[in-house]
C-alpha positions as CSV (number, residue, x, y, z in Angstrom):
1,X,-47.7,-12.2,-9.8
2,X,-44.5,-11.1,-11.5
3,X,-41.7,-13.5,-12.2
4,X,-39.2,-12.0,-9.9
5,X,-41.7,-12.6,-7.0
6,X,-42.1,-16.1,-8.1
7,X,-38.4,-16.8,-8.1
8,X,-38.1,-15.5,-4.5
9,X,-40.9,-17.7,-3.4
10,X,-39.3,-20.7,-5.3
11,X,-36.1,-20.4,-3.2
12,X,-38.0,-19.8,0.0
13,X,-40.2,-22.9,-0.7
14,X,-36.9,-24.9,-0.9
15,X,-35.8,-23.7,2.5
16,X,-39.2,-23.8,4.5
17,X,-42.8,-24.2,3.9
18,X,-44.7,-21.4,2.2
19,X,-47.9,-20.0,3.6
20,X,-51.1,-21.3,2.0
21,X,-51.7,-17.9,0.2
22,X,-48.0,-17.8,-1.1
23,X,-48.2,-21.4,-2.3
24,X,-51.5,-20.8,-4.2
25,X,-50.1,-17.6,-5.7
26,X,-46.8,-19.5,-6.9
27,X,-48.8,-22.4,-8.3
28,X,-51.1,-20.1,-10.1
29,X,-48.2,-18.4,-11.6
30,X,-46.3,-21.5,-12.5
31,X,-49.4,-22.9,-14.3
32,X,-49.1,-19.8,-16.8
33,X,-45.4,-19.2,-17.0
34,X,-43.0,-21.5,-18.8
35,X,-39.8,-19.7,-17.8
36,X,-40.6,-19.9,-14.1
37,X,-41.3,-23.7,-14.5
38,X,-37.8,-24.1,-16.0
39,X,-36.4,-22.0,-13.1
40,X,-38.3,-24.2,-10.5
41,X,-36.9,-27.4,-12.1
42,X,-33.4,-25.8,-11.9
43,X,-33.7,-24.7,-8.2
44,X,-35.1,-28.2,-7.5
45,X,-32.0,-29.8,-9.4
46,X,-29.6,-27.5,-7.6
47,X,-30.9,-28.4,-4.1
48,X,-30.9,-32.1,-4.9
49,X,-27.2,-31.9,-5.8
50,X,-26.5,-29.9,-2.7
51,X,-28.2,-32.5,-0.6
52,X,-26.4,-35.4,-2.3
53,X,-23.0,-33.9,-1.9
54,X,-20.8,-35.6,0.7
55,X,-18.3,-33.5,2.6
56,X,-14.9,-35.2,2.9
57,X,-14.1,-36.1,6.5
58,X,-10.6,-35.2,7.7
59,X,-8.4,-38.2,8.8
60,X,-6.8,-38.3,12.1
61,X,-3.4,-39.8,11.7
62,X,-0.7,-39.6,14.2
63,X,2.2,-39.9,11.6
64,X,0.8,-37.0,9.4
65,X,0.3,-35.0,12.5
66,X,3.9,-35.6,13.7
67,X,5.3,-34.7,10.1
68,X,3.3,-31.3,10.3
69,X,4.7,-30.6,13.8
70,X,8.4,-31.3,12.6
71,X,7.7,-29.2,9.5
72,X,6.6,-26.2,11.7
73,X,9.5,-26.8,13.9
74,X,11.9,-26.4,11.0
75,X,10.1,-23.3,9.7
76,X,10.4,-21.7,13.1
77,X,14.2,-22.2,13.2
78,X,14.9,-20.6,9.9
79,X,13.4,-17.4,10.5
80,X,14.9,-16.9,14.0
81,X,18.4,-16.7,12.4
82,X,17.1,-14.1,9.9
83,X,15.4,-12.1,12.7
84,X,18.7,-12.1,14.7
85,X,20.6,-11.1,11.5
86,X,18.1,-8.3,10.8
87,X,18.4,-7.0,14.2
88,X,22.2,-7.1,14.3
89,X,22.3,-5.1,10.9
90,X,19.7,-2.6,12.3
91,X,21.9,-2.2,15.4
92,X,25.1,-1.9,13.5
93,X,23.6,0.9,11.3
94,X,22.3,2.8,14.2
95,X,25.8,2.6,15.9
96,X,27.4,3.7,12.6
97,X,25.0,6.7,12.4
98,X,25.6,7.8,16.1
99,X,29.3,7.5,15.3
100,X,29.2,9.6,12.2
101,X,27.1,12.2,14.1
102,X,29.6,12.6,16.7
103,X,32.4,12.8,14.3
104,X,30.7,15.6,12.3
105,X,28.9,17.2,15.2
106,X,31.6,19.7,16.1
107,X,31.8,22.5,13.5
108,X,35.3,23.4,12.0
109,X,36.3,26.7,13.8
110,X,36.8,29.4,11.4
111,X,38.8,32.3,12.2
112,X,37.0,35.5,13.1
113,X,38.0,38.3,10.7
114,X,39.6,41.4,12.2
115,X,37.8,44.7,12.1
116,X,39.9,45.9,9.2
117,X,39.0,42.6,7.2
118,X,35.3,43.1,7.9
119,X,35.4,46.8,7.0
120,X,37.3,46.2,3.6
121,X,34.7,43.2,2.9
122,X,31.9,45.5,3.0
123,X,33.5,48.4,1.3
124,X,34.4,50.7,4.1
125,X,38.0,52.1,4.0
126,X,38.4,54.1,7.2
127,X,37.0,53.9,10.8
128,X,35.1,57.1,10.1
129,X,33.4,55.5,7.2
130,X,32.4,52.6,9.4
131,X,30.8,54.9,12.2
132,X,29.0,57.0,9.5
133,X,27.5,53.9,8.0
134,X,26.4,52.7,11.3
135,X,24.8,55.9,12.2
136,X,22.9,56.3,8.8
137,X,22.1,52.8,8.3
138,X,18.2,52.0,8.6
139,X,17.7,48.2,9.2
140,X,14.1,48.5,7.9
141,X,15.1,49.9,4.4
142,X,17.3,48.5,1.7
143,X,19.0,51.7,1.2
144,X,22.0,52.9,3.0
145,X,24.3,55.9,3.1
146,X,28.0,55.8,2.3
147,X,30.3,58.7,1.8
148,X,27.4,61.0,1.6
149,X,25.7,59.0,-1.2
150,X,22.8,56.6,-0.9
151,X,23.6,53.1,-2.0
152,X,21.5,50.2,-2.4
153,X,22.2,47.3,-0.1
């Protein structure tokens, strides 16, 4: 038997009874292996300490219960104010955002340029030039015609 198998059987032997075959195999290995004997002693000591350990019992005391209830009530009162404050600040910021949205929602009206201003802005000087550029302009290309010459738009 290998030492790893013997260690598993040692722990299983502490929890429950081993079968006769497993018990004989473990005892045979322990008679030959000093490391596993030391491991068995450590397992036995650990389990003995766990069995001797006393768990502390909680005390039922009305005074401590009352103090705990009062502490909980005080804790609940403080966050309520903070929640109201946070809610109020959130509401105020939403109202301010909506108000600013209404103030800036209407665009400033800009004057519409006249036909002459538009023609001079794009480099056309007469009404004939405007008609000619409209006729010769190809929206799919970047080249236009102005005064009989091709220009790059």
